[in-house]
N, C-alpha and C positions, 0 to 999 in steps of 0.2 A: 167239602160241600159248599157250593156257592152261596153267597150271602148278598141279598139285595136290600138296599135301604132307599126310601124316597129322599131326595135331596135337591137343594138349590145350589147351582154352581155360580161362583162369584169370583171377583178378582180385585185385589188391592195391592198397589206397588207391584213387585214381581212375584207375589204369591197368588197362586190359584187355590181356592179353598171351596169346601162344600159345607152347607148347613143342613142338618138333619135332626131328627128326634129319635132318641133311643129309650128303651125301658131301663129303669134303674137296675134291674136284675142283670141285663146285658152289660151295662156299664160296669157294674161291680165285678162281673166275671171276667170281662175281656180287656178292661182298661187298667193300665199299670201306672204307678207313680213314675216320675221322670228321672229316677236315679240313673237310668241307662245312659243319659246324655252327659253325666258327670264323670270325670276321670279321677276325681279325688275322693277316696273312700271315706276319709274323715269328714269331708264336706257333706257327703251323703248321709252320714250318721247324724250330723247336726241338723240337717233338714228334716230327717225322719223324727227326731226328738221334738223339734219345734212343732211339726205338724201334729204329732200324737197328743201333745198337751192341750192344744186348743180344741182339737176335734172331740176329745173325750169330755171336756168340761162344758163346752158350749154347743157344738154343732150336732152331735148325736142326740142329745136331749131335745134339740129344736126339731129335728126330723121325726123323732118318735112321738112328740107331744103337741106340736103346734099344728092346729087344723089348717091354718093359712100358710103352711110352709111353701117356700118357693126359692129355687136357686136360679141364678143366671147361667148362661151357657158355659159349658166346658170347652176349652180349646185343646184339641188332641192332635198329636202327630200319628200317622199310621205307617207302620213298617210292614213291607211285604203285602201279599194279598192281590197283587196286580190289579189295582182299582181301574175300573172302566166306567165312564159316565155315558148314559144313553138318554138323549132328550125325549121327552114325552110331548107329542103334539096334541093340543086341545083345539078342536075346530069350533066348538060352541062359543059364541060371542066373540070369536076371532081374538082369543087371548094371546095367540102367538102370531106375529107377523112373519110370513114366509120369507120376506125380503130381509128380515133382520139377521145379523150375524150371530148365530146361536152357538158358535164355537167357544166363546169365552164366558157366556152366562146363560141362564135359563133354568128350567127345572126338569127333573126326570128321575132316573133310577141310577144309583151308584152300586156297581157290582164288585164284590170281592170274591176271590176263589176259596176263601175259608182259612187261609194261612196267615191272615193279617194279625198284627199286634198293635194295639192302641196304647199310647201313653200320654199322660196329661202334661201339657205345656203351661196351661193356666187353669187353676181350679183344683190343685192338689189337695187342699183342705176339704173341698167339697167331695172330691172323689173318695178320700179316705173315710169321711163321715158317712157316705152312702154305703161303703163296704161294711163299716162297723154297725150301722143301723140295721142293715138287712140281716145281719147275724142274729139280732134280737127280734126283728119283726120281718120275716120273709115276705109278708104281704106288700111291703113297700116296693118290692121288685116290679109290681105292675104299673107303678107310676112312671112318668116320663120326664126327660130333661132335654133341652136343646144342646146339640153337640156341633161344634165347628171342627171340621176335619181338614188337616193339611197333610199332603203326601211327604213322607220322610225318605230321603235317599240314604242308603246304608253305605256311604262312602266317606272318606275323610272330609271332603268339602261339604257333603250333605250334613254330616254331624256338626260341623262348625257352623253351618247356616242355621241349623235347628237350635243349637245352643244359644246362638245370638238372639233368636226369636224368643226363646225361653227367658233369657236375661232381660230383654226389652219388655216383655209382658209383665214380668214380676217387679223389675226395678222402676219402671215408669208408671206403674199403677199407683195412684195416690189415694190412700184411704180418706174417707170423709173426716173432717175435723171433729174434735170433741164437741164443739159448739153446734155444729150441724147435726151430729147424732142426737144431742139433747133436743134440738128444734124439731126433729122429724120422727123420733122413735115413738111408736104407738104400742109398745109392749113393756118397756121399762117404766115401772110405776114412779120412780124418782123423777124421770124426765117428764112424764105426763103431768104429775102434780106440780112440778116446778114451773112448767109453762102455764098451767092454769092459774097459779098464784100471781104471776106477773101480768096475766091477762085480766083477771077478775078482781084482784085486790087493788083498790085505788091507791093505796100507799106504796105497796111493793112495785107496782108498775112504774112509779116515778123514781124509786130508789135503786132499782136493778137495771143495769145497762144490758139491753138485749142484743147489742151488736155482736154478731157471731165471730168477728175478727178480733175481738178484744178479750184477752184472758185475764188481765189484771187492770185494776184502777191505777191510773198514773197521776202525777202532780199537774198534768195539763188542765187548763181551765175548762176544757170541753168535758172533763170527767167530774167536775165539781158537783153536779147534781146527784151523783151515784155513790152508794156504799159498797157496791160489788158488781160483778159481771154475771151473765147467765151461767158461765162455767163454774165460778166460785159458789154461786147460789145453789147450783145443783149439788156440788160436793158437800156443802154444809147441810143441805137437806138429807143427803144420804147418811151423814153421821147421825142427825137427829132422828131420822126414821128408823135407824138401827136400834133405837131404844123403845120403839112403839110396842105397847103391851108387854113391857118387860124385856123386849129384845127380839129383833128380826135379823135373820141371817141374809144380809143383802149381798149376795154373790152373783156371779154371772148367770146362774140358773134362775134366780129370782127376777133378774132383769129381762129374761127371755120371754116370760109368759105374763101377759096382761092380767092383772087381778080383776075381780068383778067391779062393776060400777059402784056398788055399795062400799067395797073396800077402798076404792080410790077416793070416794067422798070422805071416808073416815081418815085416810091419810092426809087429805087436803085440810080438813078441819083441825087435825092434830098439829100440823106444821103451821098453819095460819095462826092458831092461838099462841104458839110459842113466839113466832116472829113479832106479832103485834104486841104481845105482853112485854117483851124485853124492850121493844122500841119505845113504848109508852113509859116504861120504868127507868130507862137509861138516862142519866143526867146529861143535859146538853142537847138531847134530841127533840125536846119540846118545840124549840124554834124551827127545827127542820120540818117536823110534822105539820106545823102550822104555816109553813111557807115563808117564814121570816128570814130564814137562813138556808143555805145549801149545805149538803154534807161536806163539801170541800172546805167550807168556812170553819167547821169544827175539827178539821184535820190540821189546823194551824195553832201555834202557841199563842196564848193570851196571858195577860197579867191577872192579878186577883180580882180586878174589876171587869174582866172580860174584854179588855182592849188588846188588839193584835200587837204582837211583838215583831220587830223587823230586824233583819241582819244588816251587816255593814253596807251591803249593796242596795238597801232599801226594799228588799223583798220580804214578805211575811215568812217567818220561820216555820218549818214543818214540825208537827208534833200533835198536840191536841188529843181528841177522844179516840181511844184505842178501838172502840167498837164501830167507828166510822170507817174502819179498814177491814178488809177480809181476814187478816191474821187475827184480829181480836174476835171476830165472829167465829172463826174456826176453833179458837181456844174455848170460847163460851160454849159452843156446841159439844166439844169433847167433854167438858165438865158436866153439862146438862145430860148427856147420854149416860155418864156414870151415875148421876143423881137418879135418873129414871130406872136404870137397871138395878140399882140398889134399893128400889122401892120407896124413894122419897119424892116429895113434891117439886116439880120443875118450877112452878110459880113461886113457891117459898124460896127456892134456891136463887132465882133471879132477884127477888127482893133483897136477899142477904148479900149477894154479890154486888148489886148496884149500890147498896148502902155502905158496905164496909170495905170493898176493894176499890182503890183509886181508879178512875177511868182515864186519867191523864197518862199518856204513853211515856212521858218524861219522868214519871215517878215509878217507885218500886211497886210491884215486882217486875214491871215491864222493861224499864230502862236498863240498858247494857245486857239484856237477855234477848228480847226480840226487837229492841230499838237501839240503834246507834245514834247517840245524840250529836256526835261530831259530824257524821255524814248525813244526819237527818234522814235516815233510811231504815225501813223495817227489815228484819231478818226473819224470813218465813221458814227457816230450817226446821226439820222434824224434831231434832233434839231440843232446840230452844223452845219450840212450841210445847213439847212434852214436859219440859221442866216447869213451865208456868202452869200447865194443867195440873201437875202434881201438887204444886204449891197451893193453888186455890182449892183443890179437892181436899188437901190435908186440913186447910183452915175450916172447911165445912164439916170436917169429921168423917169424910168418906173413906172407904177402904181403898188404899193404893198399894202398888206392888214394890215398895222400896222401904228401907229403914229410914226413919226420920233423921237420924244422925247423918246418913249418907245424903239425903235430900238437902239438908242444911249445908253440908260441905260442898256439894255440887253447885248450889246456888252461890256460895261465897267464892268458889273458884271461878265461876262464870262472870260474876260482876267485879271480880278482883278486889274484894273487900272482906278481910277476915273477920270483921265485926258485923257483917250483914246478918240480919235475922229474917226468918220466915214471917209470913203474915200471922197476925194474932188469930187464935181460934175464934170463930164467929158463932155467936149464940143466935140460932135461928129456929123458928117454929116453937119458941119457948122451951127448947130442950138444951140443957147444958152440954157442952162439947168436950170430949176427951176426959170426962170425969172418971171413966173406967180405967184410965192408964195410970199405973204406978210409976213407970219409967218410960218416957217417950222414946228413948233410944232402943227399947226392946220391941217397939211396934213394927211387926212385919205382917202385913195383911195382903190379901190377894184380890184381884178384880173379880 
């Protein structure tokens, strides 16, 4: 049975192609994934697994639940069907010039004899998600999507040409950067609130670098005013928000659907209070908040009187306040999340940490764990970060997921000092710490 679809005919390079609109139901029924253009079965399986994972977790829920759902055009190759394009002449308003060469472009009807097969060259995730979503909600089949159609020749040369296009479309497509995603996402609550914080809070707008090209703070003088970038700020907020109201599951689904304005206001207030409280309580930040120093100034080593220390070349030596660096903020956020999830006060915990845990990155527990004093460089590795989080959490009497004996040994091995000890237990909120323990080596507790 012949199939007619309205289409625009266009040309780019040596490709003639057609632009049309199809119902999602038709796309789901008639369009296939592009495994037919792969000759390697193992490669096909890898592609299918990769597609399936992202589709189920992110894209199908988006199609089923987002009122403002929208997909860009699918690029499909068509096999068979003997496509024929017929121009449609419109006399009204002289939309078509009779003198124009309408052989290579124009609009009209694209006819197939009914034997055609479509397969996706670009948009395989979208295609698969459409097929999966329609199984759960067939009514979506009435909705429409733009489709770009290229004729596929079933010859050795034709298959090679189509494979090359498939590779080009997928290999050269550049996803938006994490910074750009944070800057433009209107559904992800973490992104929305992070942007709002650096737009509306007079302190944070000065301390957080909003340059989308910068992922980390560097020793360069141009980064002296900042304690973090938009990307690190977002990641830290995600950790902190994960403890909101005793714990939020901030997964891909959470980020897909915009919360209510009231919820966003609550998230904003919650995060703003945490940031401002620790900035005010953190030793060394008073001068930064009052504009007498830049954040970069407190990322340098000083003597007991606060005078800068210089290396042999005459340059200030790096070191200083651990919380003026993203790694310190990540560790603090990890601890505060544990505090909140275990039902304790974040404000009280900040008071205790800032009072009893050294802020100097050249001192224990930071030095030789997340800070290399020889290279004057931070190690932001996951294992080193987790070790410090456990040490501070243990000092606060929080439940951690390791034996204290093992924690102590790991710390000693890391700093290469068999006499090194953990932080002393901190007495905070007027409550004795660890008084219930008969033998600390027997403490095994869970998150």
